[in-house]
C-alpha positions as CSV (number, residue, x, y, z in Angstrom):
1,M,-34.9,8.6,-3.9
2,T,-35.2,12.3,-4.3
3,N,-35.9,14.5,-1.3
4,L,-39.2,16.0,-2.3
5,E,-39.2,18.5,0.6
6,G,-36.0,20.1,-0.6
7,K,-34.8,19.7,3.0
8,A,-31.7,18.0,4.4
9,D,-31.8,14.3,5.0
10,L,-29.0,14.6,7.6
11,I,-27.3,17.4,9.5
12,L,-23.9,17.1,11.3
13,S,-23.2,19.7,14.0
14,G,-21.7,20.2,17.4
15,G,-18.1,19.9,16.4
16,P,-15.6,21.1,13.8
17,I,-16.0,19.9,10.3
18,W,-12.9,20.1,8.1
19,C,-14.1,20.5,4.5
20,G,-10.7,20.8,2.7
21,L,-7.4,22.7,2.6
22,A,-8.9,25.8,1.0
23,A,-12.3,25.7,2.5
24,G,-11.2,25.1,6.1
25,F,-13.7,24.5,8.8
26,A,-17.5,24.6,9.0
27,E,-19.8,24.5,12.1
28,A,-22.4,22.3,10.5
29,L,-23.0,20.3,7.3
30,A,-26.2,19.3,5.6
31,V,-26.6,16.2,3.4
32,Q,-29.4,15.7,0.8
33,D,-29.8,12.7,-1.5
34,G,-26.2,11.6,-0.8
35,L,-24.6,14.9,-1.6
36,V,-23.4,17.8,0.5
37,L,-26.2,20.3,0.4
38,A,-24.3,23.0,2.4
39,A,-21.5,23.5,4.9
40,G,-21.1,26.6,7.0
41,R,-22.4,28.4,10.1
42,A,-24.6,26.3,12.3
43,S,-27.4,28.8,12.2
44,D,-27.5,28.8,8.4
45,V,-27.4,25.1,8.1
46,A,-30.2,24.7,10.7
47,M,-32.6,26.5,8.3
48,L,-32.2,23.5,6.0
49,A,-33.8,21.0,8.5
50,G,-37.2,19.5,8.0
51,P,-39.4,17.2,10.0
52,A,-37.6,14.1,8.7
53,T,-34.1,15.4,9.0
54,R,-31.8,13.1,11.0
55,R,-29.2,14.6,13.3
56,L,-25.6,13.5,13.9
57,E,-24.2,15.2,17.1
58,L,-20.4,15.4,16.8
59,R,-19.9,16.2,20.5
60,G,-16.7,18.1,19.8
61,R,-15.3,15.4,17.5
62,L,-13.8,16.2,14.1
63,A,-15.6,15.3,10.9
64,I,-13.5,15.2,7.7
65,P,-14.0,13.9,4.1
66,A,-13.5,10.1,4.1
67,F,-9.9,9.2,3.5
68,H,-8.9,8.3,0.0
69,D,-6.0,5.8,-0.1
70,A,-4.6,6.3,-3.6
71,H,-2.2,3.4,-3.6
72,M,-2.9,0.2,-1.8
73,H,-3.6,-3.5,-2.5
74,L,-7.1,-4.3,-1.2
75,M,-7.3,-7.9,-2.3
76,S,-3.8,-8.7,-1.0
77,L,-4.8,-7.1,2.3
78,G,-7.8,-9.4,2.6
79,R,-5.9,-12.5,1.5
80,R,-3.2,-11.9,4.0
81,A,-5.6,-12.9,6.8
82,K,-5.2,-16.6,5.7
83,A,-1.5,-16.6,5.2
84,L,1.2,-16.8,7.9
85,D,1.6,-13.5,9.7
86,L,5.4,-12.7,9.5
87,T,5.2,-9.0,10.3
88,P,7.7,-7.6,12.8
89,G,5.1,-7.6,15.5
90,A,4.6,-11.3,15.0
91,V,8.1,-12.6,14.5
92,G,11.5,-11.4,15.6
93,T,13.8,-14.2,14.4
94,V,14.3,-16.6,11.5
95,A,13.8,-19.4,14.1
96,E,10.3,-18.1,14.9
97,I,9.5,-18.0,11.1
98,V,10.7,-21.6,10.8
99,A,8.5,-22.6,13.8
100,L,5.4,-21.1,12.2
101,V,6.1,-22.8,8.9
102,A,6.6,-26.2,10.7
103,A,3.3,-25.8,12.6
104,R,1.4,-24.9,9.4
105,A,3.0,-28.0,7.7
106,Q,1.7,-30.2,10.4
107,A,-1.8,-29.0,9.6
108,T,-1.5,-29.1,5.8
109,A,-1.6,-32.2,3.6
110,P,1.7,-33.1,1.9
111,G,2.1,-31.1,-1.3
112,G,-0.1,-28.3,-0.2
113,W,1.3,-24.8,-0.4
114,I,2.3,-22.8,2.7
115,T,2.5,-19.1,2.2
116,G,3.3,-16.1,4.5
117,S,4.1,-12.5,4.1
118,G,5.3,-9.4,5.9
119,Y,8.7,-10.3,7.2
120,D,11.4,-7.5,7.2
121,H,14.9,-9.1,7.3
122,D,16.3,-5.8,8.6
123,R,14.2,-6.2,11.7
124,L,14.9,-9.8,12.3
125,A,17.7,-10.9,14.7
126,G,20.8,-11.3,12.6
127,K,19.3,-9.0,9.9
128,R,19.1,-11.8,7.3
129,H,16.5,-13.4,5.1
130,P,15.3,-16.9,5.7
131,T,16.8,-19.4,3.2
132,R,15.5,-22.4,1.4
133,W,17.5,-24.6,3.8
134,D,15.8,-23.0,6.8
135,L,12.4,-23.7,5.2
136,D,13.3,-27.2,4.1
137,R,13.9,-28.2,7.7
138,A,10.4,-27.0,8.6
139,A,8.5,-28.3,5.6
140,P,10.4,-30.7,3.4
141,D,7.1,-32.1,1.8
142,H,5.4,-28.8,1.1
143,P,6.2,-25.9,-1.3
144,V,6.7,-22.8,0.7
145,W,6.7,-19.1,-0.4
146,L,7.3,-16.3,2.1
147,G,7.0,-12.7,0.8
148,R,9.1,-9.8,2.2
149,C,7.0,-6.9,3.5
150,C,7.8,-4.8,0.4
151,G,6.4,-7.4,-2.1
152,H,9.4,-7.1,-4.3
153,M,11.1,-10.3,-3.1
154,G,10.5,-13.4,-1.1
155,V,11.9,-16.8,-0.2
156,A,11.0,-20.2,-1.6
157,N,12.0,-23.6,-0.2
158,S,13.5,-26.3,-2.4
159,A,10.1,-27.9,-3.2
160,A,8.8,-24.6,-4.5
161,L,11.9,-23.9,-6.5
162,R,11.7,-27.3,-8.2
163,L,8.1,-26.6,-9.2
164,A,9.2,-23.3,-10.7
165,G,12.1,-24.9,-12.5
166,I,14.7,-22.9,-10.7
167,D,18.1,-24.6,-10.0
168,R,21.8,-23.9,-10.0
169,D,21.8,-23.5,-13.8
170,T,18.8,-21.2,-14.1
171,P,19.9,-17.7,-15.4
172,N,18.6,-14.5,-13.9
173,P,15.5,-13.4,-15.9
174,P,15.5,-9.9,-17.3
175,G,14.7,-7.5,-14.5
176,G,15.1,-10.1,-11.8
177,V,17.7,-11.7,-9.5
178,I,18.0,-15.3,-8.3
179,V,20.1,-14.7,-5.2
180,R,22.8,-17.4,-4.9
181,E,25.4,-18.7,-2.4
182,N,28.4,-20.5,-3.9
183,G,26.4,-20.8,-7.0
184,E,23.3,-22.4,-5.4
185,P,20.0,-20.4,-5.2
186,T,19.4,-19.5,-1.6
187,G,15.6,-19.3,-2.3
188,L,15.5,-15.5,-2.3
189,L,13.9,-14.2,-5.5
190,Q,14.0,-10.5,-6.3
191,E,11.7,-8.6,-8.6
192,R,10.8,-10.4,-11.9
193,A,12.5,-13.6,-10.6
194,Q,9.4,-14.1,-8.5
195,E,7.2,-14.5,-11.6
196,A,8.4,-18.1,-12.3
197,L,7.4,-19.1,-8.7
198,K,4.1,-17.3,-8.8
199,D,3.2,-19.0,-12.1
200,V,3.1,-22.4,-10.4
201,M,1.2,-21.3,-7.3
202,P,-2.5,-22.3,-7.2
203,E,-4.8,-19.4,-8.2
204,P,-7.4,-18.3,-5.7
205,S,-11.0,-19.2,-6.4
206,L,-13.5,-16.4,-7.2
207,A,-15.2,-17.0,-3.9
208,E,-11.9,-16.5,-2.1
209,Q,-11.1,-13.3,-4.0
210,V,-14.6,-11.8,-3.3
211,E,-14.2,-12.8,0.4
212,A,-10.8,-11.0,0.5
213,I,-12.3,-7.9,-1.1
214,E,-15.1,-7.7,1.4
215,L,-13.0,-8.4,4.4
216,A,-10.4,-5.8,3.5
217,G,-13.0,-3.3,2.5
218,R,-14.8,-3.5,5.8
219,R,-11.4,-3.0,7.5
220,C,-10.9,0.2,5.5
221,L,-14.3,1.5,6.6
222,S,-13.3,1.0,10.2
223,Y,-10.5,3.5,9.7
224,G,-12.7,6.1,8.0
225,I,-11.4,5.2,4.5
226,G,-14.1,5.5,1.9
227,S,-12.2,5.2,-1.4
228,V,-9.1,3.4,-2.5
229,M,-7.0,2.5,-5.6
230,D,-5.9,-1.1,-5.9
231,A,-2.4,-0.4,-7.3
232,C,-2.0,-3.5,-9.5
233,V,-5.2,-5.4,-10.4
234,G,-4.2,-8.6,-12.1
235,M,-1.3,-9.2,-9.8
236,I,-2.9,-12.1,-7.9
237,G,-5.2,-13.9,-10.4
238,G,-4.9,-12.2,-13.8
239,W,-8.2,-11.2,-15.3
240,S,-10.0,-13.0,-12.5
241,D,-9.1,-10.0,-10.3
242,V,-11.3,-7.8,-12.4
243,V,-14.1,-10.4,-12.4
244,A,-13.8,-10.6,-8.6
245,Y,-14.2,-6.8,-8.2
246,E,-17.1,-6.7,-10.5
247,T,-18.7,-9.7,-8.7
248,A,-18.2,-8.0,-5.4
249,E,-19.8,-4.8,-6.6
250,R,-22.8,-6.7,-8.2
251,E,-23.4,-8.7,-5.0
252,G,-23.1,-5.6,-2.7
253,R,-19.8,-6.9,-1.2
254,L,-17.5,-4.1,-2.3
255,P,-17.6,-1.9,0.9
256,V,-15.4,1.0,-0.4
257,R,-15.2,2.9,-3.7
258,M,-12.5,1.3,-5.9
259,T,-10.3,2.5,-8.7
260,M,-8.5,-0.3,-10.4
261,A,-5.0,0.2,-11.6
262,L,-4.5,-2.4,-14.3
263,G,-1.2,-4.3,-14.3
264,G,0.9,-3.5,-17.3
265,G,4.0,-5.1,-18.8
266,P,4.5,-8.7,-20.0
267,A,2.8,-10.3,-17.0
268,G,0.0,-7.8,-16.8
269,I,-3.6,-7.6,-18.0
270,A,-3.7,-4.2,-19.6
271,E,-3.8,-5.6,-23.2
272,E,-6.7,-7.8,-22.4
273,A,-8.4,-4.9,-20.7
274,F,-8.0,-2.7,-23.7
275,G,-9.4,-5.4,-25.9
276,R,-12.5,-5.6,-23.7
277,G,-13.0,-1.9,-23.7
278,Y,-11.7,-1.3,-20.1
279,V,-10.2,2.2,-20.4
280,T,-9.5,4.8,-17.8
281,G,-12.7,6.2,-16.4
282,K,-15.0,3.3,-17.4
283,G,-17.2,2.1,-14.6
284,S,-19.5,3.4,-11.9
285,G,-19.3,5.5,-8.7
286,R,-18.3,2.4,-6.8
287,L,-16.0,0.6,-9.2
288,R,-14.0,2.3,-12.0
289,V,-10.9,1.7,-14.2
290,G,-7.9,3.9,-13.4
291,P,-4.4,3.9,-14.8
292,V,-2.2,1.2,-16.3
293,K,0.6,0.4,-13.9
294,F,4.2,-0.5,-14.5
295,F,7.1,-1.3,-12.2
296,T,10.6,0.1,-13.0
297,D,12.4,-0.9,-9.9
298,G,12.0,-2.5,-6.4
299,S,12.2,-1.3,-2.8
300,A,14.9,0.7,-1.1
301,G,14.7,-1.4,2.1
302,G,15.4,-4.5,0.0
303,C,18.2,-2.7,-1.9
304,T,16.5,-3.2,-5.3
305,A,15.2,0.3,-5.9
306,A,17.4,1.6,-8.7
307,M,19.8,4.3,-7.5
308,S,22.4,6.5,-9.3
309,K,24.8,6.0,-6.4
310,P,25.4,2.6,-4.8
311,Y,23.9,1.3,-1.5
312,T,26.3,0.6,1.3
313,N,26.6,-3.0,-0.1
314,G,28.0,-1.6,-3.3
315,E,24.9,-2.4,-5.5
316,L,22.8,0.0,-7.5
317,G,19.5,-1.9,-7.3
318,V,17.5,-3.3,-10.2
319,L,16.0,-1.6,-13.3
320,I,13.3,-4.0,-14.4
321,F,13.0,-2.7,-18.0
322,S,15.4,-1.1,-20.5
323,D,14.8,2.5,-21.5
324,R,13.4,1.3,-24.8
325,E,11.0,-1.2,-23.2
326,L,9.6,1.4,-20.8
327,D,9.4,4.1,-23.5
328,E,7.3,1.7,-25.7
329,M,5.0,0.7,-22.8
330,V,4.4,4.2,-21.5
331,G,3.9,5.6,-25.0
332,H,1.6,2.8,-26.0
333,Y,-0.9,3.3,-23.2
334,H,-0.6,7.1,-23.2
335,H,-1.6,7.2,-26.8
336,R,-4.4,4.8,-26.2
337,G,-5.9,7.3,-23.8
338,Y,-5.0,5.7,-20.5
339,Q,-3.7,7.4,-17.4
340,V,-0.3,5.8,-16.7
341,A,1.1,5.1,-13.2
342,V,4.8,4.1,-12.9
343,H,6.3,2.6,-9.8
344,A,9.7,4.3,-9.4
345,I,11.4,4.6,-6.0
346,G,15.1,5.1,-6.6
347,D,16.4,8.3,-8.3
348,A,17.7,6.3,-11.3
349,A,14.3,4.7,-11.8
350,I,12.7,8.2,-11.5
351,D,15.0,9.5,-14.2
352,Q,14.1,6.7,-16.5
353,T,10.4,7.3,-15.8
354,L,10.6,11.0,-16.4
355,R,12.4,10.4,-19.8
356,S,9.6,8.0,-20.8
357,F,6.8,10.4,-19.9
358,D,8.7,13.2,-21.7
359,R,8.9,11.2,-24.9
360,A,5.3,10.1,-24.7
361,C,4.0,13.7,-24.3
362,A,5.0,15.4,-27.5
363,D,3.7,18.8,-26.4
364,G,5.8,18.7,-23.2
365,T,2.9,18.3,-20.7
366,C,0.7,15.5,-19.5
367,S,-1.1,17.5,-16.9
368,H,-4.6,16.8,-18.3
369,R,-3.9,13.1,-18.2
370,R,-2.8,13.0,-14.5
371,H,0.0,10.5,-15.1
372,R,1.6,9.4,-11.8
373,I,4.8,8.3,-10.3
374,E,4.1,5.7,-7.6
375,H,6.1,6.1,-4.4
376,C,8.7,8.5,-6.0
377,G,10.8,8.1,-2.9
378,F,14.3,9.4,-3.6
379,I,14.0,12.4,-5.8
380,D,16.0,15.6,-6.2
381,D,15.0,19.1,-7.1
382,R,15.9,18.8,-10.8
383,Q,13.6,15.8,-11.1
384,M,10.9,17.6,-9.1
385,A,11.0,20.5,-11.6
386,E,10.6,17.9,-14.4
387,M,7.5,16.6,-12.7
388,Q,6.1,20.1,-12.5
389,R,6.8,20.7,-16.2
390,L,5.1,17.4,-17.2
391,G,2.2,17.7,-14.8
392,L,3.0,14.4,-13.1
393,I,1.5,13.5,-9.7
394,P,3.6,11.8,-6.9
395,A,1.8,9.0,-5.0
396,P,4.1,8.6,-1.9
397,Q,3.8,6.8,1.5
398,P,5.2,8.9,4.4
399,V,4.6,5.9,6.6
400,F,7.7,4.4,4.9
401,V,9.8,6.9,6.8
402,R,8.5,5.4,10.1
403,D,8.5,1.8,9.1
404,F,11.7,1.6,7.0
405,G,13.6,4.7,7.9
406,D,16.1,2.9,10.1
407,T,16.8,0.5,7.2
408,Y,17.3,3.5,4.8
409,L,19.9,4.9,7.2
410,N,21.7,1.6,7.2
411,V,21.7,1.0,3.4
412,L,21.8,4.6,2.0
413,G,23.2,6.8,4.7
414,E,21.9,9.9,6.4
415,E,21.9,12.5,3.6
416,R,19.8,10.4,1.1
417,S,17.5,9.0,3.8
418,A,16.7,12.5,5.2
419,A,15.6,13.7,1.7
420,C,13.3,10.7,1.0
421,Y,9.5,11.2,0.4
422,P,9.8,15.0,0.4
423,M,6.2,15.8,1.2
424,A,6.7,19.5,2.1
425,R,8.6,20.2,-1.1
426,W,5.9,18.5,-3.2
427,Q,3.3,20.5,-1.4
428,R,5.1,23.8,-1.8
429,R,5.5,23.2,-5.6
430,G,1.8,22.4,-6.0
431,L,2.3,18.8,-7.1
432,K,-0.5,17.5,-5.0
433,P,1.1,14.5,-3.4
434,A,-1.4,11.7,-3.0
435,M,-0.6,10.2,0.4
436,S,-1.3,6.5,0.7
437,S,-0.4,3.4,2.6
438,D,0.6,0.7,0.1
439,T,-1.0,-1.7,2.5
440,P,-0.3,-4.6,3.2
441,V,3.3,-3.3,2.8
442,S,2.5,-0.9,5.7
443,D,-0.4,-0.5,8.0
444,V,-3.7,0.5,6.4
445,N,-4.4,2.7,9.5
446,P,-4.4,6.3,8.1
447,F,-3.6,7.8,11.5
448,V,-0.2,6.1,11.6
449,N,0.5,7.6,8.2
450,L,-0.7,11.0,9.3
451,Y,1.6,10.8,12.3
452,A,4.5,9.9,10.0
453,A,3.8,12.8,7.8
454,L,3.9,15.2,10.7
455,A,6.7,13.7,12.7
456,R,9.0,11.9,10.2
457,T,10.3,9.8,13.1
458,T,11.6,6.3,12.5
459,L,10.8,3.4,14.7
460,G,14.3,3.8,16.2
461,G,13.6,7.4,17.1
462,E,15.6,9.2,14.4
463,I,14.0,12.2,12.7
464,L,14.6,12.1,8.9
465,G,14.4,15.5,7.2
466,A,12.4,17.6,9.7
467,E,12.0,20.3,7.0
468,E,9.7,17.9,5.1
469,C,7.1,17.7,7.9
470,L,3.6,18.6,6.9
471,T,1.0,20.4,9.0
472,L,-2.1,18.4,9.9
473,A,-4.2,20.3,7.4
474,E,-1.7,19.6,4.6
475,A,-1.5,15.9,5.6
476,L,-5.3,15.6,5.6
477,S,-5.5,17.3,2.2
478,A,-2.9,14.8,0.8
479,Y,-4.9,11.9,2.2
480,T,-8.3,13.1,0.9
481,E,-8.5,15.7,-1.9
482,N,-5.1,14.9,-3.4
483,G,-6.0,11.2,-3.4
484,A,-9.2,11.9,-5.3
485,H,-7.3,14.2,-7.7
486,A,-4.7,11.5,-8.4
487,C,-7.5,9.0,-9.2
488,G,-9.5,11.4,-11.3
489,V,-12.5,11.6,-9.1
490,D,-12.0,15.0,-7.5
491,D,-15.1,16.4,-9.2
492,R,-17.2,14.2,-6.8
493,L,-14.9,13.2,-3.9
494,G,-12.2,14.5,-1.6
495,T,-13.7,17.6,-0.1
496,L,-17.0,18.5,1.6
497,A,-18.0,21.2,-0.8
498,A,-21.6,21.7,-1.8
499,G,-22.5,19.2,-4.5
500,R,-19.7,16.7,-3.6
501,V,-20.6,13.2,-2.5
502,A,-21.2,13.0,1.3
503,D,-18.4,10.5,2.1
504,I,-17.5,11.5,5.7
505,A,-15.4,10.2,8.5
506,V,-16.1,11.2,12.1
507,L,-13.0,10.8,14.3
508,N,-13.1,10.0,18.0
509,R,-11.5,13.4,18.8
510,D,-10.3,16.6,17.2
511,P,-6.6,16.1,16.4
512,F,-6.2,19.8,15.6
513,Q,-6.5,20.2,19.4
514,G,-3.6,18.2,20.9
515,S,-0.1,16.9,20.1
516,V,1.3,15.2,17.1
517,A,1.7,12.0,19.2
518,D,-2.0,11.9,19.9
519,L,-2.6,11.0,16.2
520,M,-1.4,7.4,17.0
521,G,-4.4,7.0,19.3
522,T,-7.0,8.5,17.0
523,E,-9.8,6.4,15.6
524,A,-12.8,6.7,13.3
525,D,-16.0,6.5,15.2
526,L,-18.2,6.7,12.1
527,T,-17.8,6.3,8.4
528,L,-20.5,7.5,6.0
529,L,-20.8,6.9,2.3
530,E,-23.4,9.2,0.5
531,G,-24.5,10.3,3.9
532,R,-25.4,6.7,5.0
533,V,-23.6,5.2,8.0
534,V,-21.5,2.2,6.9
535,F,-19.4,1.9,10.0
536,D,-20.4,2.7,13.6
537,R,-17.8,1.9,16.2
538,L,-20.0,2.9,19.2
539,G,-23.4,2.0,17.8
540,E,-24.5,5.6,18.3
541,M,-26.6,5.8,15.1
542,G,-28.8,2.8,16.0
């Protein structure tokens, strides 16, 4: 409904309001009809108040644009709540994983699937993956699938391998590895080898998918996150993923603004999407189509990210597609008008990705299309210059330095590890890195990610590349306006400039006043979408 008085519906004041990297701070902010009416001096904004204007007293707390997580997996985050929690905080040994599987088997009818996710073999005692034989002892009558935290590999037991048709004689699929011991599959499947297993797993129902979307979306709001990009829609249930998001929006159960990155490649839904008219930009202010997404390699922590120089185990990682295959896919969707997002972590995968974008963009620039390199973890200055020339956007996760930095040191050494996820260099070159969580790979909590961007300290206490530390303002910009830019919605979101949508997070303190370490205890007290309170930790807005 239009404000007929021409006055503000809501005024925020009494604390600093960070409006964006260029705009800096305001003393007060007025909202009208869901948009920012004005931000500036308190005395000026006060003149916009009318008899019906509501007040939000900040009490010294910081207000910012709502966070924009530009690469995460919302549905997977929600579905994880029903799977076994194998994250490092929950398990520390293979024996503990086996015990959880055994307990779930006792409560599951024979033949029912047991799934879990989040284990990190490098943080388990003995630094090894579970094996099929470990899981067989716990659940001989149930198929079991346990995903590593990175999502690029996991372990199946013998029952699950039989259903997938994987045995001693099964060859490695293109772009995938069936890990073996004395010729026998250990149960560990890497990259595209997982597809055979996932093809035989039961698909979630529409009700389960919508429930997962709503659950994860509300969790995002509790952290001040207003907008996200699901980085591979179709990964869980094929086209039903799109149906689930549309159903959630229609039923008012999509709590956050969503950009859908459509899974590309042989197992993806991008071709079906094109046939149905789902092209980049289609949709509403709550749910829209974003890029087509491809994977070129795996994870550095799992030693499957494709590198030009070997890991300490002597391997180079996995390139999922040949140069010709990737060229054809990137060019195909580029010329159909899609934004394209390519997962590339290792420097060899980044090189392959840069060549594909260069070939697709005949005029030498893709800047108007905002093509992206997801993660873009291990990149050198030459490759960064190519990204500038082509107008490509990096979508990195500084939190990986914290979560997996010690593993990087073990498998890549100090020099390469220190140069990973070079946030400051991207920032200096104007590449607008879109900071994101990749949850559930890492914690959805943005304050952990902000801390990692400012401190670059591993869980083991090592500082990796101190010269890549960002300032708080730069990190906030990367997590708000850069995220909106990478998703093509910066004309409406990402800053608190007049005319932008009033998506706002109010934090429990002002992190500009305090130490970097204080970020780890920072929370969102309020989250507003279009000036309407959608999360209220303290119940202060009634």
